[in-house]
PDB file of N, CA, C and O in Angstrom, chain B, residues numbered from 101:
ATOM      1  N   MET B 101    -116.880  66.677 -16.783  1.00  0.00           N
ATOM      2  CA  MET B 101    -117.642  67.050 -15.613  1.00  0.00           C
ATOM      3  C   MET B 101    -116.709  67.050 -14.407  1.00  0.00           C
ATOM      4  O   MET B 101    -115.928  66.115 -14.226  1.00  0.00           O
ATOM      5  N   LYS B 102    -116.784  68.062 -13.605  1.00  0.00           N
ATOM      6  CA  LYS B 102    -115.868  68.238 -12.480  1.00  0.00           C
ATOM      7  C   LYS B 102    -115.942  67.080 -11.489  1.00  0.00           C
ATOM      8  O   LYS B 102    -114.907  66.602 -11.025  1.00  0.00           O
ATOM      9  N   GLU B 103    -117.158  66.618 -11.155  1.00  0.00           N
ATOM     10  CA  GLU B 103    -117.312  65.540 -10.180  1.00  0.00           C
ATOM     11  C   GLU B 103    -116.629  64.268 -10.655  1.00  0.00           C
ATOM     12  O   GLU B 103    -116.001  63.571  -9.858  1.00  0.00           O
ATOM     13  N   ASP B 104    -116.744  63.949 -11.955  1.00  0.00           N
ATOM     14  CA  ASP B 104    -116.097  62.757 -12.489  1.00  0.00           C
ATOM     15  C   ASP B 104    -114.592  62.833 -12.309  1.00  0.00           C
ATOM     16  O   ASP B 104    -113.957  61.829 -11.984  1.00  0.00           O
ATOM     17  N   ASN B 105    -114.009  64.011 -12.517  1.00  0.00           N
ATOM     18  CA  ASN B 105    -112.573  64.170 -12.332  1.00  0.00           C
ATOM     19  C   ASN B 105    -112.186  63.960 -10.874  1.00  0.00           C
ATOM     20  O   ASN B 105    -111.156  63.348 -10.592  1.00  0.00           O
ATOM     21  N   GLN B 106    -112.990  64.455  -9.952  1.00  0.00           N
ATOM     22  CA  GLN B 106    -112.699  64.271  -8.536  1.00  0.00           C
ATOM     23  C   GLN B 106    -112.822  62.804  -8.145  1.00  0.00           C
ATOM     24  O   GLN B 106    -112.025  62.311  -7.347  1.00  0.00           O
ATOM     25  N   LEU B 107    -113.807  62.100  -8.696  1.00  0.00           N
ATOM     26  CA  LEU B 107    -113.958  60.682  -8.399  1.00  0.00           C
ATOM     27  C   LEU B 107    -112.758  59.901  -8.908  1.00  0.00           C
ATOM     28  O   LEU B 107    -112.317  58.948  -8.265  1.00  0.00           O
ATOM     29  N   ALA B 108    -112.230  60.297 -10.053  1.00  0.00           N
ATOM     30  CA  ALA B 108    -111.103  59.577 -10.634  1.00  0.00           C
ATOM     31  C   ALA B 108    -109.845  59.736  -9.791  1.00  0.00           C
ATOM     32  O   ALA B 108    -108.983  58.857  -9.815  1.00  0.00           O
ATOM     33  N   ILE B 109    -109.714  60.829  -9.046  1.00  0.00           N
ATOM     34  CA  ILE B 109    -108.534  61.090  -8.236  1.00  0.00           C
ATOM     35  C   ILE B 109    -108.463  60.135  -7.045  1.00  0.00           C
ATOM     36  O   ILE B 109    -107.369  59.773  -6.613  1.00  0.00           O
ATOM     37  N   LEU B 110    -109.603  59.727  -6.514  1.00  0.00           N
ATOM     38  CA  LEU B 110    -109.619  58.814  -5.377  1.00  0.00           C
ATOM     39  C   LEU B 110    -109.103  57.443  -5.793  1.00  0.00           C
ATOM     40  O   LEU B 110    -109.277  57.035  -6.941  1.00  0.00           O
ATOM     41  N   ASP B 111    -108.479  56.742  -4.877  1.00  0.00           N
ATOM     42  CA  ASP B 111    -108.003  55.385  -5.155  1.00  0.00           C
ATOM     43  C   ASP B 111    -109.130  54.409  -4.864  1.00  0.00           C
ATOM     44  O   ASP B 111    -109.158  53.779  -3.807  1.00  0.00           O
ATOM     45  N   TRP B 112    -110.050  54.287  -5.798  1.00  0.00           N
ATOM     46  CA  TRP B 112    -111.231  53.466  -5.605  1.00  0.00           C
ATOM     47  C   TRP B 112    -110.896  51.990  -5.448  1.00  0.00           C
ATOM     48  O   TRP B 112    -111.746  51.218  -5.004  1.00  0.00           O
ATOM     49  N   SER B 113    -109.691  51.576  -5.798  1.00  0.00           N
ATOM     50  CA  SER B 113    -109.311  50.169  -5.612  1.00  0.00           C
ATOM     51  C   SER B 113    -109.299  49.807  -4.129  1.00  0.00           C
ATOM     52  O   SER B 113    -109.310  48.625  -3.785  1.00  0.00           O
ATOM     53  N   GLN B 114    -109.277  50.801  -3.252  1.00  0.00           N
ATOM     54  CA  GLN B 114    -109.278  50.584  -1.812  1.00  0.00           C
ATOM     55  C   GLN B 114    -110.694  50.510  -1.232  1.00  0.00           C
ATOM     56  O   GLN B 114    -110.853  50.286  -0.032  1.00  0.00           O
ATOM     57  N   CYS B 115    -111.711  50.694  -2.056  1.00  0.00           N
ATOM     58  CA  CYS B 115    -113.104  50.659  -1.604  1.00  0.00           C
ATOM     59  C   CYS B 115    -113.660  49.256  -1.820  1.00  0.00           C
ATOM     60  O   CYS B 115    -113.640  48.743  -2.939  1.00  0.00           O
ATOM     61  N   SER B 116    -114.152  48.643  -0.763  1.00  0.00           N
ATOM     62  CA  SER B 116    -114.581  47.243  -0.812  1.00  0.00           C
ATOM     63  C   SER B 116    -115.845  46.994  -1.627  1.00  0.00           C
ATOM     64  O   SER B 116    -116.122  45.844  -1.969  1.00  0.00           O
ATOM     65  N   ALA B 117    -116.612  48.011  -1.947  1.00  0.00           N
ATOM     66  CA  ALA B 117    -117.896  47.813  -2.623  1.00  0.00           C
ATOM     67  C   ALA B 117    -117.820  47.948  -4.134  1.00  0.00           C
ATOM     68  O   ALA B 117    -118.829  47.774  -4.817  1.00  0.00           O
ATOM     69  N   VAL B 118    -116.631  48.256  -4.677  1.00  0.00           N
ATOM     70  CA  VAL B 118    -116.547  48.547  -6.105  1.00  0.00           C
ATOM     71  C   VAL B 118    -115.455  47.746  -6.793  1.00  0.00           C
ATOM     72  O   VAL B 118    -114.573  47.169  -6.158  1.00  0.00           O
ATOM     73  N   LYS B 119    -115.551  47.734  -8.128  1.00  0.00           N
ATOM     74  CA  LYS B 119    -114.510  47.111  -8.941  1.00  0.00           C
ATOM     75  C   LYS B 119    -114.466  47.811 -10.292  1.00  0.00           C
ATOM     76  O   LYS B 119    -115.396  48.516 -10.682  1.00  0.00           O
ATOM     77  N   SER B 120    -113.365  47.599 -10.989  1.00  0.00           N
ATOM     78  CA  SER B 120    -113.217  48.134 -12.330  1.00  0.00           C
ATOM     79  C   SER B 120    -112.622  47.038 -13.201  1.00  0.00           C
ATOM     80  O   SER B 120    -111.608  46.433 -12.854  1.00  0.00           O
ATOM     81  N   ILE B 121    -113.259  46.792 -14.327  1.00  0.00           N
ATOM     82  CA  ILE B 121    -112.749  45.826 -15.295  1.00  0.00           C
ATOM     83  C   ILE B 121    -112.536  46.604 -16.594  1.00  0.00           C
ATOM     84  O   ILE B 121    -113.500  47.057 -17.212  1.00  0.00           O
ATOM     85  N   PRO B 122    -111.273  46.760 -17.009  1.00  0.00           N
ATOM     86  CA  PRO B 122    -110.982  47.598 -18.178  1.00  0.00           C
ATOM     87  C   PRO B 122    -111.794  47.254 -19.425  1.00  0.00           C
ATOM     88  O   PRO B 122    -112.116  48.146 -20.209  1.00  0.00           O
ATOM     89  N   GLU B 123    -112.127  45.988 -19.622  1.00  0.00           N
ATOM     90  CA  GLU B 123    -112.866  45.575 -20.824  1.00  0.00           C
ATOM     91  C   GLU B 123    -114.358  45.880 -20.740  1.00  0.00           C
ATOM     92  O   GLU B 123    -115.065  45.773 -21.742  1.00  0.00           O
ATOM     93  N   LYS B 124    -114.842  46.256 -19.571  1.00  0.00           N
ATOM     94  CA  LYS B 124    -116.271  46.516 -19.399  1.00  0.00           C
ATOM     95  C   LYS B 124    -116.516  47.962 -18.982  1.00  0.00           C
ATOM     96  O   LYS B 124    -115.846  48.489 -18.095  1.00  0.00           O
ATOM     97  N   LEU B 125    -117.470  48.580 -19.626  1.00  0.00           N
ATOM     98  CA  LEU B 125    -117.855  49.969 -19.333  1.00  0.00           C
ATOM     99  C   LEU B 125    -116.656  50.904 -19.320  1.00  0.00           C
ATOM    100  O   LEU B 125    -116.586  51.828 -18.510  1.00  0.00           O
ATOM    101  N   SER B 126    -115.729  50.661 -20.209  1.00  0.00           N
ATOM    102  CA  SER B 126    -114.517  51.484 -20.345  1.00  0.00           C
ATOM    103  C   SER B 126    -113.722  51.574 -19.053  1.00  0.00           C
ATOM    104  O   SER B 126    -113.015  52.556 -18.826  1.00  0.00           O
ATOM    105  N   GLY B 127    -113.832  50.562 -18.208  1.00  0.00           N
ATOM    106  CA  GLY B 127    -113.067  50.548 -16.967  1.00  0.00           C
ATOM    107  C   GLY B 127    -113.650  51.402 -15.862  1.00  0.00           C
ATOM    108  O   GLY B 127    -112.986  51.646 -14.854  1.00  0.00           O
ATOM    109  N   ALA B 128    -114.882  51.862 -16.031  1.00  0.00           N
ATOM    110  CA  ALA B 128    -115.526  52.689 -14.989  1.00  0.00           C
ATOM    111  C   ALA B 128    -115.628  51.892 -13.698  1.00  0.00           C
ATOM    112  O   ALA B 128    -115.776  50.670 -13.726  1.00  0.00           O
ATOM    113  N   TRP B 129    -115.547  52.585 -12.567  1.00  0.00           N
ATOM    114  CA  TRP B 129    -115.741  51.940 -11.270  1.00  0.00           C
ATOM    115  C   TRP B 129    -117.222  51.666 -11.109  1.00  0.00           C
ATOM    116  O   TRP B 129    -118.048  52.574 -11.203  1.00  0.00           O
ATOM    117  N   VAL B 130    -117.551  50.401 -10.866  1.00  0.00           N
ATOM    118  CA  VAL B 130    -118.937  49.979 -10.716  1.00  0.00           C
ATOM    119  C   VAL B 130    -119.105  49.260  -9.380  1.00  0.00           C
ATOM    120  O   VAL B 130    -118.135  48.791  -8.783  1.00  0.00           O
ATOM    121  N   PHE B 131    -120.354  49.182  -8.924  1.00  0.00           N
ATOM    122  CA  PHE B 131    -120.629  48.385  -7.739  1.00  0.00           C
ATOM    123  C   PHE B 131    -120.364  46.929  -8.086  1.00  0.00           C
ATOM    124  O   PHE B 131    -120.715  46.473  -9.174  1.00  0.00           O
ATOM    125  N   LYS B 132    -119.746  46.197  -7.165  1.00  0.00           N
ATOM    126  CA  LYS B 132    -119.477  44.779  -7.393  1.00  0.00           C
ATOM    127  C   LYS B 132    -120.775  44.055  -7.729  1.00  0.00           C
ATOM    128  O   LYS B 132    -121.837  44.345  -7.178  1.00  0.00           O
ATOM    129  N   ASP B 133    -120.654  43.108  -8.649  1.00  0.00           N
ATOM    130  CA  ASP B 133    -121.778  42.282  -9.097  1.00  0.00           C
ATOM    131  C   ASP B 133    -122.868  43.071  -9.802  1.00  0.00           C
ATOM    132  O   ASP B 133    -124.008  42.617  -9.895  1.00  0.00           O
ATOM    133  N   THR B 134    -122.518  44.261 -10.303  1.00  0.00           N
ATOM    134  CA  THR B 134    -123.463  45.060 -11.094  1.00  0.00           C
ATOM    135  C   THR B 134    -122.711  45.654 -12.275  1.00  0.00           C
ATOM    136  O   THR B 134    -121.500  45.482 -12.411  1.00  0.00           O
ATOM    137  N   ARG B 135    -123.441  46.344 -13.114  1.00  0.00           N
ATOM    138  CA  ARG B 135    -122.834  47.136 -14.186  1.00  0.00           C
ATOM    139  C   ARG B 135    -123.091  48.625 -13.940  1.00  0.00           C
ATOM    140  O   ARG B 135    -122.945  49.446 -14.844  1.00  0.00           O
ATOM    141  N   MET B 136    -123.477  48.962 -12.703  1.00  0.00           N
ATOM    142  CA  MET B 136    -123.819  50.345 -12.385  1.00  0.00           C
ATOM    143  C   MET B 136    -122.601  51.133 -11.935  1.00  0.00           C
ATOM    144  O   MET B 136    -122.009  50.830 -10.899  1.00  0.00           O
ATOM    145  N   PRO B 137    -122.220  52.155 -12.717  1.00  0.00           N
ATOM    146  CA  PRO B 137    -121.099  53.011 -12.302  1.00  0.00           C
ATOM    147  C   PRO B 137    -121.421  53.747 -11.003  1.00  0.00           C
ATOM    148  O   PRO B 137    -122.546  54.201 -10.794  1.00  0.00           O
ATOM    149  N   ILE B 138    -120.425  53.855 -10.145  1.00  0.00           N
ATOM    150  CA  ILE B 138    -120.640  54.563  -8.882  1.00  0.00           C
ATOM    151  C   ILE B 138    -120.922  56.038  -9.105  1.00  0.00           C
ATOM    152  O   ILE B 138    -121.537  56.689  -8.260  1.00  0.00           O
ATOM    153  N   SER B 139    -120.477  56.569 -10.233  1.00  0.00           N
ATOM    154  CA  SER B 139    -120.731  57.987 -10.518  1.00  0.00           C
ATOM    155  C   SER B 139    -122.221  58.286 -10.571  1.00  0.00           C
ATOM    156  O   SER B 139    -122.628  59.425 -10.340  1.00  0.00           O
ATOM    157  N   VAL B 140    -123.052  57.270 -10.875  1.00  0.00           N
ATOM    158  CA  VAL B 140    -124.501  57.462 -10.924  1.00  0.00           C
ATOM    159  C   VAL B 140    -125.038  57.896  -9.560  1.00  0.00           C
ATOM    160  O   VAL B 140    -125.958  58.710  -9.485  1.00  0.00           O
ATOM    161  N   VAL B 141    -124.466  57.356  -8.486  1.00  0.00           N
ATOM    162  CA  VAL B 141    -124.906  57.739  -7.143  1.00  0.00           C
ATOM    163  C   VAL B 141    -124.670  59.231  -6.928  1.00  0.00           C
ATOM    164  O   VAL B 141    -125.568  59.954  -6.497  1.00  0.00           O
ATOM    165  N   PHE B 142    -123.450  59.687  -7.234  1.00  0.00           N
ATOM    166  CA  PHE B 142    -123.116  61.090  -7.006  1.00  0.00           C
ATOM    167  C   PHE B 142    -123.936  62.010  -7.906  1.00  0.00           C
ATOM    168  O   PHE B 142    -124.379  63.072  -7.468  1.00  0.00           O
ATOM    169  N   GLU B 143    -124.141  61.611  -9.155  1.00  0.00           N
ATOM    170  CA  GLU B 143    -124.937  62.421 -10.068  1.00  0.00           C
ATOM    171  C   GLU B 143    -126.376  62.532  -9.575  1.00  0.00           C
ATOM    172  O   GLU B 143    -126.952  63.620  -9.583  1.00  0.00           O
ATOM    173  N   ASN B 144    -126.963  61.413  -9.143  1.00  0.00           N
ATOM    174  CA  ASN B 144    -128.342  61.436  -8.671  1.00  0.00           C
ATOM    175  C   ASN B 144    -128.483  62.254  -7.394  1.00  0.00           C
ATOM    176  O   ASN B 144    -129.446  63.005  -7.244  1.00  0.00           O
ATOM    177  N   LEU B 145    -127.545  62.118  -6.485  1.00  0.00           N
ATOM    178  CA  LEU B 145    -127.589  62.932  -5.264  1.00  0.00           C
ATOM    179  C   LEU B 145    -127.476  64.414  -5.607  1.00  0.00           C
ATOM    180  O   LEU B 145    -128.160  65.253  -5.021  1.00  0.00           O
ATOM    181  N   GLU B 146    -126.613  64.721  -6.553  1.00  0.00           N
ATOM    182  CA  GLU B 146    -126.442  66.118  -6.977  1.00  0.00           C
ATOM    183  C   GLU B 146    -127.746  66.693  -7.519  1.00  0.00           C
ATOM    184  O   GLU B 146    -128.046  67.868  -7.306  1.00  0.00           O
ATOM    185  N   TYR B 147    -128.522  65.863  -8.221  1.00  0.00           N
ATOM    186  CA  TYR B 147    -129.781  66.328  -8.799  1.00  0.00           C
ATOM    187  C   TYR B 147    -130.956  66.215  -7.844  1.00  0.00           C
ATOM    188  O   TYR B 147    -132.098  66.458  -8.235  1.00  0.00           O
ATOM    189  N   GLY B 148    -130.689  65.845  -6.580  1.00  0.00           N
ATOM    190  CA  GLY B 148    -131.728  65.865  -5.565  1.00  0.00           C
ATOM    191  C   GLY B 148    -132.407  64.538  -5.269  1.00  0.00           C
ATOM    192  O   GLY B 148    -133.361  64.498  -4.492  1.00  0.00           O
ATOM    193  N   SER B 149    -131.940  63.456  -5.866  1.00  0.00           N
ATOM    194  CA  SER B 149    -132.533  62.149  -5.576  1.00  0.00           C
ATOM    195  C   SER B 149    -132.177  61.716  -4.162  1.00  0.00           C
ATOM    196  O   SER B 149    -131.122  62.073  -3.639  1.00  0.00           O
ATOM    197  N   SER B 150    -133.060  60.949  -3.556  1.00  0.00           N
ATOM    198  CA  SER B 150    -132.775  60.381  -2.243  1.00  0.00           C
ATOM    199  C   SER B 150    -132.063  59.031  -2.425  1.00  0.00           C
ATOM    200  O   SER B 150    -132.060  58.460  -3.516  1.00  0.00           O
ATOM    201  N   ILE B 151    -131.475  58.546  -1.360  1.00  0.00           N
ATOM    202  CA  ILE B 151    -130.841  57.232  -1.406  1.00  0.00           C
ATOM    203  C   ILE B 151    -131.891  56.173  -1.730  1.00  0.00           C
ATOM    204  O   ILE B 151    -131.606  55.226  -2.462  1.00  0.00           O
ATOM    205  N   GLU B 152    -133.093  56.322  -1.197  1.00  0.00           N
ATOM    206  CA  GLU B 152    -134.172  55.370  -1.475  1.00  0.00           C
ATOM    207  C   GLU B 152    -134.501  55.341  -2.967  1.00  0.00           C
ATOM    208  O   GLU B 152    -134.701  54.271  -3.541  1.00  0.00           O
ATOM    209  N   GLU B 153    -134.554  56.507  -3.587  1.00  0.00           N
ATOM    210  CA  GLU B 153    -134.839  56.571  -5.026  1.00  0.00           C
ATOM    211  C   GLU B 153    -133.725  55.906  -5.833  1.00  0.00           C
ATOM    212  O   GLU B 153    -133.994  55.203  -6.807  1.00  0.00           O
ATOM    213  N   ILE B 154    -132.488  56.127  -5.430  1.00  0.00           N
ATOM    214  CA  ILE B 154    -131.361  55.499  -6.129  1.00  0.00           C
ATOM    215  C   ILE B 154    -131.443  53.982  -5.975  1.00  0.00           C
ATOM    216  O   ILE B 154    -131.213  53.247  -6.936  1.00  0.00           O
ATOM    217  N   MET B 155    -131.767  53.514  -4.777  1.00  0.00           N
ATOM    218  CA  MET B 155    -131.896  52.077  -4.537  1.00  0.00           C
ATOM    219  C   MET B 155    -132.979  51.472  -5.435  1.00  0.00           C
ATOM    220  O   MET B 155    -132.778  50.405  -6.016  1.00  0.00           O
ATOM    221  N   GLU B 156    -134.106  52.138  -5.549  1.00  0.00           N
ATOM    222  CA  GLU B 156    -135.213  51.642  -6.364  1.00  0.00           C
ATOM    223  C   GLU B 156    -134.874  51.656  -7.852  1.00  0.00           C
ATOM    224  O   GLU B 156    -135.142  50.689  -8.565  1.00  0.00           O
ATOM    225  N   ASN B 157    -134.287  52.747  -8.312  1.00  0.00           N
ATOM    226  CA  ASN B 157    -134.041  52.913  -9.741  1.00  0.00           C
ATOM    227  C   ASN B 157    -132.863  52.099 -10.266  1.00  0.00           C
ATOM    228  O   ASN B 157    -132.836  51.745 -11.445  1.00  0.00           O
ATOM    229  N   TYR B 158    -131.901  51.800  -9.417  1.00  0.00           N
ATOM    230  CA  TYR B 158    -130.681  51.155  -9.902  1.00  0.00           C
ATOM    231  C   TYR B 158    -130.386  49.810  -9.235  1.00  0.00           C
ATOM    232  O   TYR B 158    -129.366  49.186  -9.525  1.00  0.00           O
ATOM    233  N   ARG B 159    -131.261  49.367  -8.355  1.00  0.00           N
ATOM    234  CA  ARG B 159    -131.128  48.055  -7.720  1.00  0.00           C
ATOM    235  C   ARG B 159    -129.778  47.845  -7.039  1.00  0.00           C
ATOM    236  O   ARG B 159    -129.108  46.831  -7.238  1.00  0.00           O
ATOM    237  N   VAL B 160    -129.407  48.817  -6.245  1.00  0.00           N
ATOM    238  CA  VAL B 160    -128.235  48.678  -5.378  1.00  0.00           C
ATOM    239  C   VAL B 160    -128.739  48.793  -3.943  1.00  0.00           C
ATOM    240  O   VAL B 160    -129.821  49.322  -3.689  1.00  0.00           O
ATOM    241  N   THR B 161    -127.946  48.295  -3.026  1.00  0.00           N
ATOM    242  CA  THR B 161    -128.385  48.303  -1.630  1.00  0.00           C
ATOM    243  C   THR B 161    -127.946  49.575  -0.916  1.00  0.00           C
ATOM    244  O   THR B 161    -127.038  50.284  -1.351  1.00  0.00           O
ATOM    245  N   ARG B 162    -128.620  49.832   0.186  1.00  0.00           N
ATOM    246  CA  ARG B 162    -128.240  50.968   1.030  1.00  0.00           C
ATOM    247  C   ARG B 162    -126.788  50.788   1.491  1.00  0.00           C
ATOM    248  O   ARG B 162    -126.015  51.746   1.520  1.00  0.00           O
ATOM    249  N   GLU B 163    -126.432  49.561   1.846  1.00  0.00           N
ATOM    250  CA  GLU B 163    -125.068  49.293   2.308  1.00  0.00           C
ATOM    251  C   GLU B 163    -124.037  49.630   1.234  1.00  0.00           C
ATOM    252  O   GLU B 163    -123.010  50.237   1.537  1.00  0.00           O
ATOM    253  N   GLN B 164    -124.296  49.248  -0.013  1.00  0.00           N
ATOM    254  CA  GLN B 164    -123.363  49.573  -1.095  1.00  0.00           C
ATOM    255  C   GLN B 164    -123.197  51.085  -1.233  1.00  0.00           C
ATOM    256  O   GLN B 164    -122.079  51.586  -1.357  1.00  0.00           O
ATOM    257  N   ILE B 165    -124.296  51.794  -1.212  1.00  0.00           N
ATOM    258  CA  ILE B 165    -124.247  53.252  -1.346  1.00  0.00           C
ATOM    259  C   ILE B 165    -123.507  53.866  -0.165  1.00  0.00           C
ATOM    260  O   ILE B 165    -122.669  54.748  -0.352  1.00  0.00           O
ATOM    261  N   GLN B 166    -123.803  53.410   1.045  1.00  0.00           N
ATOM    262  CA  GLN B 166    -123.139  53.957   2.226  1.00  0.00           C
ATOM    263  C   GLN B 166    -121.632  53.706   2.197  1.00  0.00           C
ATOM    264  O   GLN B 166    -120.855  54.584   2.569  1.00  0.00           O
ATOM    265  N   ILE B 167    -121.214  52.526   1.762  1.00  0.00           N
ATOM    266  CA  ILE B 167    -119.778  52.235   1.694  1.00  0.00           C
ATOM    267  C   ILE B 167    -119.089  53.210   0.749  1.00  0.00           C
ATOM    268  O   ILE B 167    -118.023  53.737   1.066  1.00  0.00           O
ATOM    269  N   VAL B 168    -119.696  53.451  -0.412  1.00  0.00           N
ATOM    270  CA  VAL B 168    -119.104  54.368  -1.389  1.00  0.00           C
ATOM    271  C   VAL B 168    -119.070  55.797  -0.857  1.00  0.00           C
ATOM    272  O   VAL B 168    -118.062  56.489  -1.002  1.00  0.00           O
ATOM    273  N   LEU B 169    -120.162  56.242  -0.245  1.00  0.00           N
ATOM    274  CA  LEU B 169    -120.205  57.610   0.297  1.00  0.00           C
ATOM    275  C   LEU B 169    -119.218  57.785   1.448  1.00  0.00           C
ATOM    276  O   LEU B 169    -118.546  58.813   1.535  1.00  0.00           O
ATOM    277  N   GLU B 170    -119.126  56.798   2.325  1.00  0.00           N
ATOM    278  CA  GLU B 170    -118.178  56.877   3.440  1.00  0.00           C
ATOM    279  C   GLU B 170    -116.736  56.847   2.937  1.00  0.00           C
ATOM    280  O   GLU B 170    -115.880  57.552   3.472  1.00  0.00           O
ATOM    281  N   PHE B 171    -116.462  56.041   1.918  1.00  0.00           N
ATOM    282  CA  PHE B 171    -115.119  56.001   1.351  1.00  0.00           C
ATOM    283  C   PHE B 171    -114.748  57.371   0.771  1.00  0.00           C
ATOM    284  O   PHE B 171    -113.647  57.873   0.996  1.00  0.00           O
ATOM    285  N   ALA B 172    -115.672  57.958   0.030  1.00  0.00           N
ATOM    286  CA  ALA B 172    -115.412  59.280  -0.554  1.00  0.00           C
ATOM    287  C   ALA B 172    -115.209  60.326   0.535  1.00  0.00           C
ATOM    288  O   ALA B 172    -114.335  61.184   0.415  1.00  0.00           O
ATOM    289  N   ALA B 173    -116.006  60.260   1.594  1.00  0.00           N
ATOM    290  CA  ALA B 173    -115.870  61.226   2.693  1.00  0.00           C
ATOM    291  C   ALA B 173    -114.528  61.067   3.393  1.00  0.00           C
ATOM    292  O   ALA B 173    -113.857  62.061   3.670  1.00  0.00           O
ATOM    293  N   ARG B 174    -114.126  59.828   3.683  1.00  0.00           N
ATOM    294  CA  ARG B 174    -112.822  59.596   4.335  1.00  0.00           C
ATOM    295  C   ARG B 174    -111.676  60.048   3.433  1.00  0.00           C
ATOM    296  O   ARG B 174    -110.686  60.602   3.912  1.00  0.00           O
ATOM    297  N   SER B 175    -111.811  59.815   2.142  1.00  0.00           N
ATOM    298  CA  SER B 175    -110.763  60.199   1.205  1.00  0.00           C
ATOM    299  C   SER B 175    -110.632  61.706   1.081  1.00  0.00           C
ATOM    300  O   SER B 175    -109.552  62.221   0.792  1.00  0.00           O
ATOM    301  N   ALA B 176    -111.732  62.408   1.300  1.00  0.00           N
ATOM    302  CA  ALA B 176    -111.722  63.864   1.185  1.00  0.00           C
ATOM    303  C   ALA B 176    -111.273  64.546   2.471  1.00  0.00           C
ATOM    304  O   ALA B 176    -110.958  65.736   2.466  1.00  0.00           O
ATOM    305  N   ALA B 177    -111.243  63.798   3.571  1.00  0.00           N
ATOM    306  CA  ALA B 177    -110.851  64.373   4.856  1.00  0.00           C
ATOM    307  C   ALA B 177    -109.362  64.698   4.852  1.00  0.00           C
ATOM    308  O   ALA B 177    -108.583  64.004   4.199  1.00  0.00           O
ATOM    309  N   PRO B 178    -108.957  65.736   5.567  1.00  0.00           N
ATOM    310  CA  PRO B 178    -107.532  66.066   5.631  1.00  0.00           C
ATOM    311  C   PRO B 178    -106.757  64.951   6.341  1.00  0.00           C
ATOM    312  O   PRO B 178    -107.315  64.240   7.177  1.00  0.00           O
ATOM    313  N   PRO B 179    -105.483  64.801   6.008  1.00  0.00           N
ATOM    314  CA  PRO B 179    -104.686  63.781   6.680  1.00  0.00           C
ATOM    315  C   PRO B 179    -104.594  64.053   8.178  1.00  0.00           C
ATOM    316  O   PRO B 179    -104.596  65.204   8.615  1.00  0.00           O
ATOM    317  N   VAL B 180    -104.513  62.996   8.942  1.00  0.00           N
ATOM    318  CA  VAL B 180    -104.449  63.110  10.399  1.00  0.00           C
ATOM    319  C   VAL B 180    -102.991  62.960  10.825  1.00  0.00           C
ATOM    320  O   VAL B 180    -102.340  61.980  10.466  1.00  0.00           O
ATOM    321  N   PRO B 181    -102.474  63.926  11.588  1.00  0.00           N
ATOM    322  CA  PRO B 181    -101.097  63.806  12.076  1.00  0.00           C
ATOM    323  C   PRO B 181    -100.927  62.560  12.939  1.00  0.00           C
ATOM    324  O   PRO B 181    -101.856  62.152  13.636  1.00  0.00           O
ATOM    325  N   VAL B 182     -99.768  61.972  12.892  1.00  0.00           N
ATOM    326  CA  VAL B 182     -99.475  60.776  13.682  1.00  0.00           C
ATOM    327  C   VAL B 182     -99.666  61.085  15.161  1.00  0.00           C
ATOM    328  O   VAL B 182     -99.245  62.136  15.644  1.00  0.00           O
ATOM    329  N   GLY B 183    -100.308  60.157  15.882  1.00  0.00           N
ATOM    330  CA  GLY B 183    -100.507  60.324  17.316  1.00  0.00           C
ATOM    331  C   GLY B 183    -101.797  61.017  17.690  1.00  0.00           C
ATOM    332  O   GLY B 183    -102.048  61.247  18.872  1.00  0.00           O
ATOM    333  N   THR B 184    -102.637  61.363  16.697  1.00  0.00           N
ATOM    334  CA  THR B 184    -103.918  61.993  17.005  1.00  0.00           C
ATOM    335  C   THR B 184    -105.035  61.029  16.637  1.00  0.00           C
ATOM    336  O   THR B 184    -104.813  60.044  15.933  1.00  0.00           O
ATOM    337  N   VAL B 185    -106.227  61.319  17.117  1.00  0.00           N
ATOM    338  CA  VAL B 185    -107.387  60.483  16.849  1.00  0.00           C
ATOM    339  C   VAL B 185    -108.134  61.046  15.652  1.00  0.00           C
ATOM    340  O   VAL B 185    -108.395  62.248  15.587  1.00  0.00           O
ATOM    341  N   ASN B 186    -108.473  60.190  14.716  1.00  0.00           N
ATOM    342  CA  ASN B 186    -109.289  60.573  13.574  1.00  0.00           C
ATOM    343  C   ASN B 186    -110.754  60.442  14.004  1.00  0.00           C
ATOM    344  O   ASN B 186    -111.195  59.351  14.363  1.00  0.00           O
ATOM    345  N   VAL B 187    -111.501  61.533  13.969  1.00  0.00           N
ATOM    346  CA  VAL B 187    -112.882  61.492  14.424  1.00  0.00           C
ATOM    347  C   VAL B 187    -113.732  60.564  13.574  1.00  0.00           C
ATOM    348  O   VAL B 187    -114.747  60.062  14.057  1.00  0.00           O
ATOM    349  N   LEU B 188    -113.354  60.320  12.327  1.00  0.00           N
ATOM    350  CA  LEU B 188    -114.104  59.402  11.481  1.00  0.00           C
ATOM    351  C   LEU B 188    -113.920  57.966  11.932  1.00  0.00           C
ATOM    352  O   LEU B 188    -114.785  57.128  11.680  1.00  0.00           O
ATOM    353  N   ASP B 189    -112.796  57.659  12.605  1.00  0.00           N
ATOM    354  CA  ASP B 189    -112.519  56.310  13.072  1.00  0.00           C
ATOM    355  C   ASP B 189    -112.848  56.118  14.539  1.00  0.00           C
ATOM    356  O   ASP B 189    -112.785  54.998  15.046  1.00  0.00           O
ATOM    357  N   ALA B 190    -113.197  57.196  15.229  1.00  0.00           N
ATOM    358  CA  ALA B 190    -113.467  57.102  16.672  1.00  0.00           C
ATOM    359  C   ALA B 190    -114.720  56.275  16.904  1.00  0.00           C
ATOM    360  O   ALA B 190    -115.702  56.396  16.172  1.00  0.00           O
ATOM    361  N   ARG B 191    -114.678  55.455  17.903  1.00  0.00           N
ATOM    362  CA  ARG B 191    -115.806  54.615  18.277  1.00  0.00           C
ATOM    363  C   ARG B 191    -116.234  54.972  19.696  1.00  0.00           C
ATOM    364  O   ARG B 191    -115.391  55.281  20.540  1.00  0.00           O
ATOM    365  N   PRO B 192    -117.546  54.933  19.966  1.00  0.00           N
ATOM    366  CA  PRO B 192    -117.981  55.197  21.335  1.00  0.00           C
ATOM    367  C   PRO B 192    -117.425  54.143  22.298  1.00  0.00           C
ATOM    368  O   PRO B 192    -117.239  52.982  21.932  1.00  0.00           O
ATOM    369  N   LEU B 193    -117.170  54.568  23.513  1.00  0.00           N
ATOM    370  CA  LEU B 193    -116.669  53.619  24.517  1.00  0.00           C
ATOM    371  C   LEU B 193    -117.789  52.802  25.090  1.00  0.00           C
ATOM    372  O   LEU B 193    -117.557  51.951  25.949  1.00  0.00           O
TER     373      LEU B 193
END
């Protein structure tokens, strides 16, 4: 599946909400303290599920889902040249 390949390209070890244990679930990236692969979030969103539905069906928090989605979005953003402001990191004054 194309999405799974794209997820594998990201360095998920840098995402604070997930972990991978090679002996469990074939080393899939899962939400910490769960056995739920993060790919389930992307698959469910692709099929039209809401974040609320994912939270209910898989017992993960909104915060966990948001961290994973924000990490994926930041990872997909183009690199920022040195000396410029990254709009994803900009904070209101």
